[in-house]
C-alpha positions in Angstrom: -25.5 68.9 34.4 -29.4 67.4 33.5 -29.3 68.7 29.4 -25.6 67.3 29.3 -27.3 63.6 30.3 -30.0 64.2 28.6 -27.8 64.5 24.8 -25.5 61.5 26.3 -28.4 59.4 26.5 -29.7 60.6 23.6 -26.7 60.1 21.9 -26.4 56.5 23.1 -29.6 55.5 21.7 -29.5 57.3 18.3 -25.9 55.2 18.0 -27.8 51.9 19.1 -30.7 52.9 16.1 -27.5 53.6 14.1 -25.6 50.4 14.4 -28.7 47.8 14.4 -27.2 47.0 18.3 -30.0 44.1 19.2 -30.7 43.6 15.7 -29.8 39.8 14.6 -26.5 40.2 12.4 -25.3 36.9 11.1 -21.7 35.8 12.6 -19.5 33.4 11.3 -20.6 31.1 13.7 -23.7 31.2 12.5 -23.3 30.5 9.0 -22.9 27.1 7.5 -18.8 25.9 7.0 -19.1 25.3 2.9 -16.2 22.8 3.5 -17.1 20.6 6.4 -19.2 17.5 6.5 -20.7 16.5 10.1 -20.9 12.4 10.8 -24.1 12.0 13.2 -27.2 9.7 13.2 -25.8 7.4 11.0 -25.4 10.0 8.2 -23.3 12.6 6.5 -24.7 16.4 6.3 -24.7 17.9 3.5 -24.7 15.8 1.0 -24.2 16.1 -1.7 -21.8 18.7 -0.9 -20.7 21.0 -3.7 -17.0 22.5 -3.5 -14.7 24.4 -5.9 -11.2 23.0 -6.8 -8.8 23.6 -4.2 -10.8 22.8 -1.2 -10.0 21.0 2.1 -13.4 19.3 3.4 -13.3 18.1 6.9 -15.4 15.4 8.4 -16.2 15.4 11.9 -17.9 12.8 14.0 -20.5 13.7 16.3 -22.1 10.4 17.1 -21.4 8.0 19.8 -19.9 5.6 17.2 -16.8 5.0 15.3 -17.1 5.7 11.6 -14.7 6.1 8.6 -14.6 8.0 5.4 -13.4 6.2 2.8 -13.7 7.0 -1.5 -15.5 4.4 -3.6 -12.0 5.2 -5.8 -9.3 5.0 -3.2 -8.9 8.8 -3.5 -9.1 9.2 0.2 -9.6 7.0 3.3 -9.5 7.8 7.0 -9.0 6.0 10.2 -11.6 5.2 12.4 -13.0 8.3 13.5 -14.2 8.6 17.5 -16.7 11.4 19.1 -15.3 14.4 18.2 -12.4 13.3 15.8 -11.9 14.4 12.5 -10.5 13.7 8.8 -9.5 15.8 6.3 -9.0 16.0 2.8 -8.3 18.6 -0.1 -9.8 18.2 -3.6 -7.6 19.4 -6.1 -9.5 17.9 -9.3 -13.2 18.8 -10.4 -15.2 16.0 -10.5 -17.6 13.7 -8.4 -16.6 11.8 -5.2 -18.6 9.1 -3.7 -17.5 7.9 -0.5 -19.1 5.9 2.6 -18.4 4.5 6.0 -16.6 0.8 5.7 -18.2 0.2 8.6 -21.8 0.8 8.1 -21.9 0.7 4.2 -25.4 2.1 4.2 -23.7 5.5 5.2 -23.1 7.4 1.9 -22.0 10.6 0.8 -21.0 12.7 -2.3 -18.8 15.8 -2.8 -18.9 17.6 -6.1 -16.2 19.1 -6.8 -15.9 21.9 -9.6 
């Protein structure tokens, strides 16, 4: 009986080592999403953001103040986004897209579509 338990323990320890349990394995939640822009501290982050054509970019307001996302060319325009509100736009054509918060003009950002 003791021998049987020892084998089970040894097998469990071997499996832990083999699988790397306890090692730091990045998860999807740990990996930054390359199609998301966070609005925080009166800034867009990241900017510039580079994406492939056909990508939908989502801006999420994490500030306590209301913000907007407005393209300089009129290609896209969000409504007022309160805390935790989001706005999404699909970028179908390659190019460089500049945007601002219409309520806080010093807040600017760029999306580069390849």
